PAZAPA-4460 file (N, C-alpha, C; in steps of 0.05 Angstrom, whole numbers, plus 32768, in hexadecimal, padded with zeros to 4 digits):
% residues 328
    n_x    n_y    n_z   ca_x   ca_y   ca_z    c_x    c_y    c_z   seq   type   mol
   8BD3   8C09   891E   8BBC   8BF8   8918   8BB1   8BFF   88FD     1      M     A
   8BAB   8BEC   88EC   8BA0   8BF1   88D2   8B83   8BFA   88D4     2      S     A
   8B7B   8C0B   88C2   8B60   8C16   88C1   8B4C   8C01   88B7     3      Q     A
   8B35   8BFE   88C4   8B22   8BEA   88BA   8B17   8BF1   889F     4      P     A
   8B12   8BDC   888E   8B08   8BE0   8874   8AEE   8BD0   8870     5      T     A
   8ADF   8BD7   885B   8AC7   8BC9   8855   8AC8   8BC2   8837     6      V     A
   8AC0   8BAA   8830   8AC0   8BA1   8815   8AA9   8BAE   8805     7      S     A
   8AAE   8BB6   87ED   8A9A   8BC1   87DB   8A9B   8BB3   87C0     8      T     A
   8A89   8BBA   87AE   8A88   8BAD   8794   8AA1   8BB3   8783     9      A     A
   8AB1   8BC7   878A   8AC9   8BCD   877B   8AE2   8BCB   878D    10      T     A
   8AE0   8BBE   87A3   8AF8   8BBB   87B5   8AF3   8BC6   87D0    11      G     A
   8B07   8BC1   87E1   8B06   8BCA   87FD   8B0A   8BE9   87FF    12      D     A
   8AFB   8BF5   8811   8AFF   8C12   8817   8B01   8C15   8835    13      V     A
   8B0F   8C29   883E   8B10   8C2E   885B   8AF4   8C35   8865    14      P     A
   8AEE   8C2B   887D   8AD4   8C32   8889   8AD0   8C50   888A    15      V     A
   8AE6   8C5E   888F   8AE4   8C7B   8892   8ADC   8C89   8877    16      S     A
   8ADE   8C7A   8861   8AD8   8C85   8847   8ABB   8C80   883E    17      A     A
   8AAC   8C72   884F   8A90   8C6C   8848   8A7F   8C85   8845    18      L     A
   8A84   8C99   8856   8A76   8CB2   8854   8A58   8CAF   8859    19      G     A
   8A49   8CC0   884B   8A2C   8CBF   884D   8A22   8CA5   8841    20      R     A
   8A13   8C95   8850   8A0D   8C7A   8848   89EF   8C74   884A    21      T     A
   89E4   8C69   8835   89C9   8C5D   8835   89CC   8C40   883C    22      L     A
   89C1   8C37   8853   89C7   8C1D   885E   89B4   8C06   8855    23      M     A
   899F   8C0D   8846   898C   8BF7   883F   897F   8BFE   8824    24      H     A
   898D   8BF6   880E   8984   8BFB   87F3   8987   8BE2   87E2    25      E     A
   897F   8BE4   87C9   8982   8BCF   87B5   8989   8BDC   879A    26      H     A
   899B   8BCF   878B   89A0   8BD8   8770   898B   8BCB   875E    27      I     A
   898B   8BB1   875C   8977   8BA2   874C   896A   8B8C   875C    28      F     A
   8950   8B8B   875B   8941   8B75   8767   8933   8B66   8750    29      V     A
   893B   8B4D   874B   8932   8B3E   8734   8928   8B22   873B    30      T     A
   891B   8B16   8728   8911   8AFB   872B   891D   8AEA   8715    31      S     A
   8935   8ADF   8719   8944   8AD2   8704   8934   8ABB   86F6    32      P     A
   8926   8AAB   8705   8917   8A94   86F9   8902   8A9E   86E6    33      E     A
   88F4   8AB4   86ED   88E0   8AC0   86DC   88ED   8ACB   86C3    34      V     A
   8903   8ADA   86C7   8911   8AE6   86B0   891B   8AD1   869C    35      Q     A
   8925   8ABB   86A7   8930   8AA6   8696   891B   8A97   8687    36      Q     A
   8904   8A93   8693   88EF   8A83   8686   88DA   8A93   8677    37      N     A
   88D6   8AAC   867F   88C3   8ABE   8671   88D1   8AD9   866D    38      W     A
   88E5   8ADA   865B   88F4   8AF3   8658   88E4   8B0A   864E    39      P     A
   88CC   8B06   8644   88BB   8B1C   863B   88A8   8B24   8651    40      D     A
   88AE   8B1E   866A   889C   8B25   8680   8899   8B43   8682    41      Y     A
   8883   8B4D   868E   887C   8B69   868B   8891   8B7D   8694    42      P     A
   88A3   8B76   86A7   88B6   8B89   86B0   88CC   8B8F   869C    43      E     A
   88D0   8B7D   8688   88E2   8B82   8672   88FE   8B8A   867B    44      Q     A
   890B   8B77   8689   8927   8B7C   8692   8939   8B7F   867A    45      W     A
   8949   8B93   8679   895E   8B97   8665   8978   8B9E   8674    46      D     A
   898C   8B8D   8673   89A4   8B90   8683   89B2   8BAB   867F    47      E     A
   89B8   8BB2   8667   89C8   8BCA   8661   89B8   8BE3   8669    48      D     A
   899E   8BE3   8663   898D   8BFA   866A   898C   8BFE   8688    49      T     A
   8988   8BE8   8697   8985   8BEB   86B4   89A0   8BF3   86C1    50      Q     A
   89B6   8BE8   86B6   89D0   8BF0   86C1   89D5   8C0E   86BD    51      I     A
   89CF   8C18   86A5   89D3   8C34   869F   89C2   8C45   86B2    52      A     A
   89A9   8C3D   86B7   8998   8C4C   86C8   89A2   8C4C   86E5    53      E     A
   89AC   8C35   86EE   89B7   8C34   8709   89CF   8C46   870C    54      A     A
   89E1   8C47   86F8   89F8   8C59   86F9   89EF   8C76   86FB    55      V     A
   89DA   8C7D   86EB   89D0   8C98   86EC   89C4   8C9F   8707    56      Q     A
   89B6   8C8D   8713   89AA   8C92   872E   89BF   8C94   8743    57      R     A
   89D4   8C85   8741   89EA   8C87   8754   89F8   8CA2   8751    58      L     A
   89FB   8CAC   8739   8A07   8CC6   8734   89F6   8CDC   8741    59      A     A
   89DC   8CD9   8740   89CA   8CEC   874D   89CE   8CEB   876C    60      A     A
   89D1   8CD3   8776   89D6   8CD0   8793   89F0   8CDD   879B    61      L     A
   8A05   8CD8   878B   8A1F   8CE4   8790   8A1D   8D03   8790    62      E     A
   8A0E   8D0E   877E   8A0B   8D2B   877C   89FE   8D36   8795    63      A     A
   89EF   8D26   87A4   89E3   8D2E   87BD   89F5   8D2B   87D5    64      E     A
   8A0E   8D23   87D0   8A22   8D21   87E6   8A24   8D06   87F3    65      G     A
   8A19   8CF1   87E6   8A1B   8CD6   87F2   8A32   8CC7   87E6    66      F     A
   8A3C   8CB4   87F6   8A55   8CA6   87EE   8A51   8C88   87EC    67      D     A
   8A3E   8C7C   87FA   8A3C   8C5F   87FD   8A1F   8C56   87FD    68      T     A
   8A1A   8C40   87F0   89FF   8C33   87F0   8A03   8C16   87F7    69      L     A
   89F4   8C0C   8809   89F4   8BF0   8811   89DE   8BE1   8803    70      V     A
   89E6   8BCF   87F1   89D3   8BC0   87E0   89CC   8BA6   87EF    71      D     A
   89B4   8BA4   87FA   89AC   8B8C   8809   899D   8B78   87F9    72      L     A
   89A3   8B76   87DF   8997   8B62   87CE   89A5   8B47   87D3    73      T     A
   8996   8B34   87DC   89A2   8B1A   87E3   8992   8B04   87D4    74      V     A
   8999   8AEB   87DA   898A   8AD4   87CE   896C   8AD7   87D5    75      I     A
   895B   8AD4   87C1   893F   8AD8   87C5   8936   8AF2   87B8    76      G     A
   8949   8B04   87B2   8943   8B1D   87A5   8952   8B20   878A    77      L     A
   895F   8B0B   8782   896D   8B0B   8768   8989   8B17   8768    78      G     A
   8997   8B13   877E   89B2   8B1E   877F   89C4   8B12   8769    79      R     A
   89D1   8B24   875A   89E5   8B1C   8746   89FB   8B31   8746    80      Y     A
   8A10   8B2B   8755   8A25   8B3F   875A   8A34   8B48   8741    81      V     A
   8A39   8B37   872D   8A47   8B41   8715   8A39   8B59   8709    82      P     A
   8A1F   8B59   870A   8A0F   8B70   86FF   8A14   8B89   8711    83      R     A
   8A15   8B85   872B   8A19   8B9C   873D   8A36   8BA7   8738    84      V     A
   8A49   8B95   8733   8A64   8B9E   872E   8A65   8BB0   8715    85      V     A
   8A56   8BA9   8700   8A55   8BBA   86E8   8A4B   8BD6   86EF    86      R     A
   8A37   8BD8   8701   8A2D   8BF2   8709   8A43   8C01   8719    87      V     A
   8A4E   8BF3   872D   8A62   8BFF   873F   8A7A   8C0A   8730    88      A     A
   8A82   8BFC   871B   8A9A   8C04   870C   8A96   8C1F   86FD    89      E     A
   8A7C   8C26   86FA   8A76   8C3F   86EC   8A6C   8C55   86FF    90      Q     A
   8A70   8C51   8719   8A66   8C64   872D   8A7C   8C6A   8742    91      S     A
   8A79   8C81   874E   8A8B   8C88   8765   8A7F   8C81   8780    92      N     A
   8A67   8C77   877F   8A5A   8C6E   8798   8A65   8C53   87A1    93      I     A
   8A6C   8C50   87BA   8A73   8C35   87C5   8A5A   8C24   87C7    94      N     A
   8A5A   8C0C   87BB   8A43   8BFA   87BE   8A4C   8BE2   87CF    95      I     A
   8A40   8BE0   87E6   8A45   8BCA   87F8   8A31   8BB4   87F2    96      V     A
   8A39   8B9B   87EE   8A27   8B86   87E8   8A23   8B73   87FF    97      V     A
   8A0D   8B64   87FE   8A05   8B54   8815   8A03   8B36   880E    98      A     A
   8A03   8B26   8823   89FC   8B0A   8821   89E6   8B04   8835    99      T     A
   89D9   8AEE   8831   89C2   8AE7   8842   89AC   8ADC   8831   100      G     A
   8994   8ADC   883C   897D   8AD1   882D   8963   8AE0   8834   101      A     A
   8954   8AE7   8820   893A   8AF4   8823   8925   8ADE   8823   102      Y     A
   891D   8AD6   883B   890A   8ABF   883E   88F3   8AC8   884F   103      V     A
   88DB   8ACA   8844   88C3   8AD3   8852   88B7   8ABC   8863   104      L     A
   88BA   8AA3   8858   88AE   8A8C   8866   88BE   8A73   8862   105      S     A
   88C2   8A6A   8848   88D1   8A52   8842   88E9   8A58   8831   106      E     A
   88FF   8A4A   8837   8917   8A4B   8827   8913   8A3F   880B   107      L     A
   8923   8A47   87F8   8923   8A39   87DE   8928   8A1B   87E3   108      P     A
   891D   8A0A   87D1   891E   89ED   87D6   893A   89E2   87DA   109      V     A
   894E   89EF   87CD   8969   89E5   87D1   8971   89E4   87EE   110      Y     A
   8969   89F9   87FD   896F   89FA   8819   8959   89EE   882B   111      F     A
   8941   89F0   8822   892A   89E6   8832   892C   89C9   8839   112      H     A
   8937   89B9   8826   8937   899C   882A   8952   8991   8833   113      Y     A
   8965   89A2   8838   897F   8999   8842   8989   89AC   8858   114      R     A
   899A   89A1   8869   89A5   89B2   887E   899A   89AB   889A   115      G     A
   89A3   89B9   88AE   899A   89B4   88CA   897C   89B5   88CD   116      P     A
   8971   89A1   88DA   8954   89A0   88DF   8943   8995   88C9   117      G     A
   894F   898D   88B2   8940   8981   889C   8943   8963   889D   118      T     A
   8932   8956   888D   8933   8939   888D   894D   892F   8882   119      A     A
   8958   893D   886E   8972   8935   8862   8989   893C   8874   120      A     A
   8986   8951   8885   899B   8958   8896   89B3   8964   8887   121      G     A
   89CA   8963   8893   89E2   896D   8886   89EA   8988   8892   122      G     A
   8A00   8993   8887   8A0B   89AC   8892   89FA   89C4   888B   123      P     A
   89FF   89DA   8898   89F1   89F3   8893   89FD   8A01   887B   124      D     A
   89F2   89FA   8863   89FC   8A06   884A   89F8   8A24   884A   125      R     A
   89E2   8A2E   8857   89DD   8A4B   8857   89F5   8A59   8863   126      L     A
   89FC   8A52   887C   8A12   8A5F   8889   8A2C   8A5C   8879   127      A     A
   8A30   8A44   886E   8A48   8A3F   885E   8A4A   8A52   8847   128      E     A
   8A34   8A56   8838   8A34   8A68   8821   8A37   8A85   882A   129      F     A
   8A29   8A8D   8840   8A2C   8AA8   8849   8A49   8AAF   8851   130      F     A
   8A55   8A9C   885F   8A71   8AA0   8867   8A83   8AA2   884F   131      I     A
   8A7F   8A91   883C   8A8F   8A92   8823   8A8C   8AAC   8815   132      R     A
   8A74   8AB7   8813   8A6F   8AD1   8806   8A7F   8AE7   8814   133      D     A
   8A82   8AE5   882E   8A8F   8AFA   883E   8AAD   8AF7   883D   134      I     A
   8AB7   8ADE   883E   8AD4   8ADA   8841   8AE2   8AD6   8826   135      T     A
   8AD4   8ACA   8812   8AE1   8AC3   87F9   8AD7   8AD4   87E2   136      E     A
   8ABD   8ADB   87E2   8AB2   8AEB   87CC   8A9A   8ADD   87BF   137      G     A
   8A8C   8AEC   87AE   8A72   8AE3   87A3   8A74   8ADE   8786   138      I     A
   8A6A   8AC6   877D   8A65   8AC0   8761   8A7E   8AC4   8750   139      T     A
   8A95   8ABE   875B   8AAE   8AC0   874C   8AB7   8ADD   8747   140      G     A
   8AAA   8AF0   8753   8AB1   8B0C   874E   8AC8   8B16   875F   141      T     A
   8ACD   8B08   8776   8AE0   8B12   8789   8AD5   8B27   879B   142      G     A
   8ABC   8B30   8796   8AAE   8B44   87A7   8AA4   8B35   87C0   143      V     A
   8AAD   8B3F   87D7   8AA4   8B33   87F0   8A8D   8B42   87FC   144      R     A
   8A79   8B33   8805   8A62   8B3F   8814   8A6C   8B4B   882E   145      A     A
   8A60   8B61   8836   8A69   8B6F   884F   8A53   8B71   8863   146      A     A
   8A3B   8B65   885D   8A25   8B67   8870   8A13   8B4F   886B   147      V     A
   8A05   8B46   8880   89F3   8B2F   887F   89D6   8B39   8881   148      L     A
   89C4   8B2D   8871   89A8   8B36   8870   8996   8B1E   8875   149      K     A
   8981   8B22   8885   896C   8B0E   888A   8952   8B1C   888E   150      C     A
   893C   8B0C   8890   8921   8B16   888F   8910   8B09   88A4   151      V     A
   88FF   8B18   88B1   88E9   8B0D   88C1   88D1   8B1F   88BC   152      T     A
   88BD   8B14   88AD   88A7   8B24   88A4   888D   8B1A   88B1   153      D     A
   8877   8B1D   88A3   885D   8B17   88AF   885B   8AFA   88B9   154      E     A
   8867   8AE7   88AB   8865   8ACB   88B3   8874   8AC5   88CD   155      A     A
   8886   8AD7   88D5   8894   8AD3   88EE   88AA   8ABF   88EC   156      G     A
   88B1   8AB3   8902   88C7   8AA0   8904   88BF   8A84   88FB   157      L     A
   88BA   8A81   88E1   88B5   8A66   88D7   88CF   8A56   88DB   158      T     A
   88CD   8A3C   88D6   88E5   8A2B   88D9   88FB   8A35   88C7   159      K     A
   88F5   8A3B   88AE   890A   8A44   889C   8915   8A60   88A2   160      D     A
   8903   8A72   88AA   890B   8A8D   88B1   891E   8A8C   88C9   161      V     A
   8916   8A7C   88DD   8927   8A79   88F5   8943   8A6E   88ED   162      D     A
   8943   8A5B   88DA   895C   8A4F   88D1   896D   8A63   88C3   163      R     A
   8962   8A75   88B3   8972   8A89   88A5   897E   8A9C   88BA   164      V     A
   896E   8AA5   88CE   8979   8AB7   88E2   8990   8AAA   88F1   165      L     A
   898E   8A91   88F7   89A3   8A83   8906   89BC   8A7F   88F4   166      R     A
   89B7   8A7A   88DA   89CE   8A78   88C8   89DC   8A92   88C4   167      S     A
   89CD   8AA8   88C3   89D8   8AC3   88C1   89E8   8AC9   88DB   168      V     A
   89DD   8AC1   88F2   89EB   8AC6   890B   8A05   8AB6   890B   169      A     A
   8A05   8A9D   8902   8A1D   8A8D   8900   8A32   8A9A   88EF   170      H     A
   8A2A   8AA3   88D7   8A3C   8AB0   88C5   8A47   8ACA   88D1   171      A     A
   8A36   8AD8   88DF   8A3F   8AF1   88EC   8A54   8AEB   8901   172      H     A
   8A4E   8AD8   8912   8A61   8AD1   8927   8A7C   8AC8   891C   173      R     A
   8A7B   8ABB   8905   8A93   8AB1   88F8   8AA4   8AC7   88EB   174      E     A
   8A96   8ADA   88DF   8AA3   8AEE   88CE   8AA4   8B0A   88DA   175      T     A
   8A90   8B11   88EA   8A8E   8B2C   88F5   8A7E   8B3E   88E4   176      G     A
   8A75   8B36   88CC   8A65   8B47   88BB   8A4B   8B4F   88C9   177      A     A
   8A43   8B69   88C8   8A2B   8B71   88D6   8A12   8B64   88CA   178      P     A
   89FD   8B64   88D9   89E3   8B59   88D1   89D0   8B70   88CD   179      I     A
   89C0   8B6F   88B7   89AA   8B82   88B4   8992   8B72   88AB   180      T     A
   897A   8B7C   88B2   8962   8B6B   88AF   894C   8B7A   88A1   181      T     A
   8939   8B69   8897   891F   8B72   888E   890B   8B69   88A4   182      H     A
   88FA   8B7A   88AD   88E6   8B72   88C1   88CA   8B7C   88B9   183      T     A
   88B6   8B71   88C7   889B   8B7C   88C8   8898   8B8A   88E2   184      H     A
   889D   8BA5   88E2   889E   8BB3   88FB   8883   8BB4   8909   185      S     A
   886D   8BB4   88FA   8853   8BB5   8906   884E   8B9D   8918   186      G     A
   885B   8B86   8912   8858   8B6E   8922   8870   8B6A   8935   187      L     A
   8881   8B7F   8937   8898   8B7F   8949   88AB   8B68   8944   188      R     A
   88AF   8B62   892A   88C0   8B4B   8924   88DE   8B50   892B   189      R     A
   88E5   8B68   892F   8901   8B6D   8937   8908   8B61   8952   190      G     A
   88F4   8B5F   8963   88F9   8B52   897D   88FD   8B34   8979   191      L     A
   88EF   8B27   8966   88F4   8B0B   8960   8910   8B07   8956   192      D     A
   8919   8B19   8945   8935   8B17   893B   8949   8B1A   8951   193      Q     A
   8945   8B2E   8962   8958   8B32   8978   8959   8B19   898A   194      Q     A
   8942   8B0D   898F   8941   8AF5   89A0   8952   8ADE   8994   195      K     A
   894F   8AD9   897A   895E   8AC4   896D   897C   8ACB   896D   196      V     A
   8983   8AE4   8966   899F   8AEC   8965   89AC   8AE9   8981   197      F     A
   899D   8AF1   8995   89A8   8AEF   89B0   89AD   8AD2   89B8   198      K     A
   899B   8AC1   89B0   899F   8AA4   89B6   89B8   8A99   89A8   199      E     A
   89BE   8AA5   8991   89D6   8A9C   8982   89EF   8AAB   8989   200      E     A
   89EE   8ABC   899E   8A05   8AC9   89A8   8A0D   8AE2   8999   201      G     A
   89FB   8AEE   898A   8A01   8B05   897A   8A01   8B1E   898B   202      V     A
   8A14   8B2F   8988   8A15   8B49   8995   8A01   8B5B   8986   203      D     A
   89EB   8B62   8993   89D5   8B71   8985   89DE   8B8D   897C   204      L     A
   89F4   8B96   8986   8A00   8BB0   897C   8A09   8BAD   8960   205      D     A
   8A0B   8B95   8955   8A15   8B91   893A   89FE   8B89   8927   206      R     A
   89E6   8B91   892F   89CE   8B8A   891F   89BE   8BA4   891A   207      V     A
   89B5   8BA7   8900   89A2   8BBC   88F9   8987   8BAF   88F5   208      V     A
   8973   8BB7   8904   8958   8BAD   8901   8949   8BBE   88EC   209      I     A
   8946   8BB3   88D4   893B   8BC2   88BE   891E   8BC9   88BF   210      G     A
   8916   8BDD   88B0   88FB   8BE6   88AD   88EE   8BEE   88C7   211      H     A
   88FF   8BF7   88DA   88F4   8C00   88F4   88E4   8C1A   88F1   212      S     A
   88EA   8C29   88DD   88DC   8C42   88D9   88C0   8C3F   88CE   213      G     A
   88B7   8C26   88CB   889B   8C21   88C2   8887   8C23   88D9   214      D     A
   8890   8C27   88F2   887E   8C28   8909   8884   8C3F   891B   215      T     A
   8870   8C4A   8928   8873   8C5E   893D   886E   8C52   8958   216      D     A
   8872   8C38   895A   8871   8C2A   8974   888C   8C30   8982   217      D     A
   888D   8C46   8990   88A7   8C4F   899B   88B1   8C3D   89B1   218      F     A
   889F   8C30   89C0   88A8   8C1C   89D4   88B7   8C06   89C7   219      D     A
   88AD   8BFC   89B0   88BB   8BE7   89A1   88D6   8BF1   8996   220      Y     A
   88D6   8C09   898B   88EF   8C13   8980   8904   8C17   8996   221      L     A
   88FC   8C21   89AD   890F   8C25   89C3   8919   8C0A   89CD   222      E     A
   8907   8BF6   89CE   890F   8BDC   89D8   8925   8BD0   89C5   223      E     A
   8921   8BD3   89AB   8935   8BC9   8998   8950   8BD7   899C   224      L     A
   894F   8BF2   899E   8967   8C02   89A0   8975   8BFD   89BB   225      A     A
   8965   8BFC   89D0   8970   8BF8   89EB   897E   8BDD   89EE   226      D     A
   8975   8BC9   89DE   8983   8BAF   89DE   899D   8BB0   89CE   227      A     A
   89A2   8BC6   89C0   89BC   8BCA   89B3   89BB   8BCD   8995   228      G     A
   89A5   8BC7   8988   89A4   8BC7   896B   89A0   8BE3   8960   229      S     A
   89A9   8BE6   8947   89A2   8BFE   8937   8987   8BFB   892B   230      Y     A
   8979   8C11   8926   895F   8C11   891A   8961   8C1B   88FD   231      L     A
   8958   8C0A   88EA   8958   8C12   88CE   893F   8C23   88C8   232      G     A
   8943   8C3D   88C6   892D   8C4F   88BE   8931   8C52   889F   233      M     A
   8928   8C3D   8891   8933   8C38   8877   891F   8C34   8861   234      D     A
   8907   8C40   8864   88F4   8C3E   884E   88E9   8C59   8846   235      R     A
   88F9   8C6D   8847   88F0   8C88   883F   88E9   8C88   8822   236      F     A
   88D2   8C92   881C   88C8   8C93   8800   88B3   8C7E   87FB   237      G     A
   88B1   8C69   880C   889D   8C54   8809   8884   8C5E   8819   238      L     A
   886E   8C61   880A   8857   8C6E   8816   8845   8C5C   8826   239      N     A
   884E   8C44   882E   883F   8C34   8841   883D   8C43   885C   240      T     A
   8850   8C55   8861   884F   8C67   8878   8852   8C83   886C   241      V     A
   8841   8C96   8872   8843   8CB1   8866   885E   8CBF   886D   242      P     A
   8867   8CD0   885B   8880   8CDE   885E   8883   8CEB   8879   243      F     A
   886F   8CFC   8880   8871   8D0B   8899   8874   8CF9   88B1   244      D     A
   8866   8CE2   88B0   8867   8CD0   88C7   8883   8CC3   88C8   245      K     A
   888E   8CBB   88B2   88A9   8CAF   88B2   88BD   8CC2   88BD   246      R     A
   88BB   8CDB   88B5   88CE   8CF0   88BF   88CA   8CF4   88DD   247      V     A
   88B1   8CF6   88E6   88AC   8CFB   8902   88B6   8CE4   8914   248      E     A
   88B4   8CCB   890A   88BE   8CB4   891A   88DC   8CB7   891F   249      I     A
   88EB   8CBE   890A   8908   8CC2   890E   890D   8CDA   8920   250      V     A
   88FE   8CF0   891B   8902   8D08   892C   88FD   8D02   8949   251      A     A
   88E8   8CF4   894F   88E1   8CED   896B   88F6   8CDB   8977   252      E     A
   8900   8CC8   8968   8915   8CB7   8973   892F   8CC7   8978   253      M     A
   8934   8CDB   8968   894B   8CED   896D   8946   8CFD   8987   254      C     A
   892E   8D07   898B   8927   8D15   89A3   892B   8D04   89BC   255      R     A
   8926   8CEA   89B8   8929   8CD7   89CF   8946   8CCD   89D3   256      R     A
   8958   8CD8   89C2   8974   8CD2   89C5   897F   8CBA   89B6   257      G     A
   8971   8CB2   89A0   8979   8C9A   8992   8985   8C9F   8976   258      Y     A
   898F   8CB7   8971   899C   8CBC   8957   89B3   8CA9   8953   259      A     A
   89C1   8CA2   8968   89D8   8C90   8966   89D0   8C73   8962   260      G     A
   89B6   8C6E   895F   89AC   8C52   895A   899B   8C50   8941   261      R     A
   899E   8C64   892F   898D   8C63   8916   899E   8C66   88FE   262      M     A
   8996   8C59   88E8   89A1   8C5E   88CD   898A   8C63   88BA   263      V     A
   898F   8C73   88A5   897A   8C7B   8893   897E   8C6F   8877   264      L     A
   8968   8C69   886A   8969   8C5F   884E   894D   8C5F   8842   265      S     A
   894B   8C52   882A   8932   8C52   881B   8927   8C36   8816   266      H     A
   8938   8C22   8813   8930   8C07   880B   8924   8C07   87EF   267      D     A
   892F   8C18   87DD   8925   8C18   87C2   893A   8C0D   87AF   268      T     A
   8935   8C0D   8796   8947   8C00   8782   8945   8C0F   8767   269      S     A
   8958   8C09   8756   8956   8C13   873A   8942   8C03   872A   270      C     A
   8942   8BE9   872F   892F   8BD8   8721   8926   8BC2   8734   271      F     A
   890C   8BBE   8734   8901   8BA8   8745   88E9   8B9C   8737   272      S     A
   88E8   8B82   8734   88D0   8B75   872A   88C0   8B68   8740   273      D     A
   88C5   8B71   8759   88B5   8B67   8770   8898   8B70   876E   274      M     A
   8894   8B88   8762   8879   8B92   875D   8879   8BA1   8743   275      S     A
   8861   8BA8   8739   885F   8BB6   871F   886E   8BD1   8721   276      D     A
   8882   8BD6   8710   8892   8BEE   8713   8883   8C08   870E   277      P     A
   8870   8C08   86FB   8861   8C20   86F5   884F   8C27   870D   278      V     A
   8841   8C14   8717   8830   8C18   872F   8840   8C20   8747   279      R     A
   8858   8C14   874A   8869   8C1B   8761   8872   8C38   8760   280      R     A
   8879   8C42   8748   8881   8C5E   8745   886A   8C70   874A   281      R     A
   8852   8C69   8741   883B   8C7A   8745   8834   8C7D   8762   282      E     A
   8836   8C67   8771   882F   8C67   878D   8845   8C72   879F   283      M     A
   885D   8C72   8795   8874   8C7B   87A6   8887   8C8D   8796   284      N     A
   887D   8CA4   878E   888D   8CB5   877B   88A8   8CBF   8787   285      P     A
   88AA   8CBF   87A1   88C3   8CC9   87AE   88D6   8CB2   87B6   286      Q     A
   88D0   8C9A   87AE   88E0   8C83   87B7   88F8   8C80   87A5   287      W     A
   890C   8C91   87AC   8925   8C93   879C   893C   8C99   87AF   288      R     A
   8954   8C94   87A5   896B   8C96   87B7   8971   8CB3   87BF   289      W     A
   8967   8CC7   87B1   896C   8CE3   87B8   8957   8CEE   87CA   290      T     A
   8943   8CDE   87D2   892E   8CE8   87E3   8938   8CF1   87FE   291      H     A
   894A   8CE2   880B   8954   8CEA   8825   8963   8D05   8825   292      I     A
   8976   8D09   8813   8984   8D23   8813   8972   8D3A   880B   293      P     A
   8960   8D35   87F7   8950   8D4B   87ED   8937   8D52   87FE   294      Q     A
   892B   8D3E   880B   8912   8D42   8818   8913   8D3B   8836   295      D     A
   891F   8D24   883D   891D   8D1A   8858   892F   8D2B   886B   296      V     A
   8948   8D30   8863   895A   8D40   8874   894E   8D5B   887A   297      V     A
   8945   8D6B   8866   8938   8D85   886C   8921   8D82   887F   298      P     A
   8910   8D6D   887C   88F9   8D6A   888D   8902   8D63   88AA   299      A     A
   8917   8D54   88AD   8921   8D4E   88C8   892C   8D67   88D5   300      L     A
   893B   8D77   88C6   8945   8D90   88D0   892E   8DA2   88D9   301      L     A
   8919   8DA3   88CA   8902   8DB4   88D1   88F5   8DAA   88EB   302      D     A
   88F8   8D91   88F2   88EC   8D86   890A   8900   8D86   8922   303      R     A
   8916   8D94   891F   8928   8D97   8935   893F   8D84   8937   304      G     A
   8941   8D71   8924   8958   8D5F   8923   8970   8D6F   891A   305      V     A
   8986   8D6C   8928   899E   8D7C   8921   89AD   8D70   890A   306      S     A
   89BD   8D81   88FD   89CF   8D76   88E8   89E2   8D61   88F3   307      Q     A
   89EA   8D66   890C   89FC   8D52   8919   89EF   8D37   891C   308      G     A
   89D5   8D37   8924   89C7   8D1D   8926   89C3   8D10   890B   309      Q     A
   89BE   8D20   88F6   89BB   8D14   88DB   89D6   8D08   88D3   310      I     A
   89EC   8D15   88D8   8A06   8D0A   88D1   8A0B   8CF0   88E1   311      D     A
   8A02   8CEF   88FA   8A05   8CD6   8909   89F7   8CBF   88FB   312      V     A
   89DE   8CC4   88F2   89CE   8CAF   88E6   89D8   8CA7   88CA   313      M     A
   89E3   8CBB   88BB   89EB   8CB5   889F   8A08   8CAF   889C   314      L     A
   8A19   8CB8   88AF   8A36   8CB4   88AC   8A42   8CA3   88C3   315      I     A
   8A3E   8CAC   88DB   8A4C   8CA0   88F2   8A41   8C84   88F8   316      E     A
   8A27   8C81   88F9   8A1C   8C66   88FF   8A24   8C51   88EA   317      N     A
   8A20   8C56   88D0   8A2A   8C42   88BD   8A47   8C3B   88C0   318      P     A
   8A58   8C50   88C5   8A75   8C4A   88C8   8A79   8C39   88E1   319      A     A
   8A6B   8C3F   88F6   8A6E   8C2F   890F   8A65   8C12   890A   320      R     A
   8A50   8C0E   88FB   8A46   8BF3   88F6   8A5B   8BE3   88E7   321      I     A
   8A67   8BEF   88D3   8A7B   8BE0   88C2   8A96   8BDF   88CF   322      F     A
   8A9C   8BF1   88E2   8AB6   8BF0   88EF   8AB7   8BDB   8905   323      A     A
   8AA0   8BD2   890F   8A9F   8BBE   8924   8AA4   8BA3   8918   324      N     A
   8ABD   8B9B   8915   8AC4   8B84   8905   8ACF   8B6C   8916   325      Q     A
   8AD0   8B56   8909   8ADC   8B3E   8915   8AC8   8B2A   8920   326      G     A
   8ACD   8B10   891B   8ABC   8AFC   8926   8AC1   8AF9   8944   327      G     A
   8AAF   8AEA   8950   8AB1   8AE7   896E   8AA1   8ACE   8977   328      Y     A
***
């Protein structure tokens, strides 16, 4: 039997070669329409400068013993895979790219006014595009997406958000690519996502409920994990939740026997114009890709989490997620 592989920005690699993996990150988060119309905007995007910085940051991550980064930048966050390929070609880190849509409330007008449930009707172009990204490749690059991304935030299951989740579920059932999400954990949005996915016949064992580490509602976290999903403890370095609390949430879930249901990450980027970069750095000085190996892992060990449990969260669980392949 052939060994399962996963597509990356520089080609397919064996799942066994993924190694230590950050499961929820971004290389570049950009606003293309703003850049195109007001190129002198305050964030001052410069392609070559930002690519060089990304390569440098990936080298620092490699030096800490990491092998793979999952880039969950999708439509709505300025995904442009040719740029990511330029970074990947200068790095030894595997970069896994995603398809899907970052929609907090309403879809972009192209999708909002066409497709199932709209006045114009027609086929589900979202699922069509997602499937094409996974099976054929993205933007003429030949790079195939290996994971699907969707969002349920404060607005909840609006008509368009619900539609994206169901399109992602359709694409997942067709291709077998795992699903990972953005949630508002304080409002327990992961349960909304699981409900929709279950209605669409999704095996919840193939879903990562993102940003679960933003809450210490352990009943909620256990309910998500007991239903089969992995928990994305994936915002280390973001000070919306203090460092010690983020660490303790993971440590407590390990004590409760859930190391096999968690993955770790930061949800940070090399460049983002989602918020003011200077203010973001001042407020979150540790929000960097090396924060987990340098700070989080030692803190978890101090709280009684074993090295074996850390390896499960950083190595074994990501490999298991990507090894569970095939549509159904």
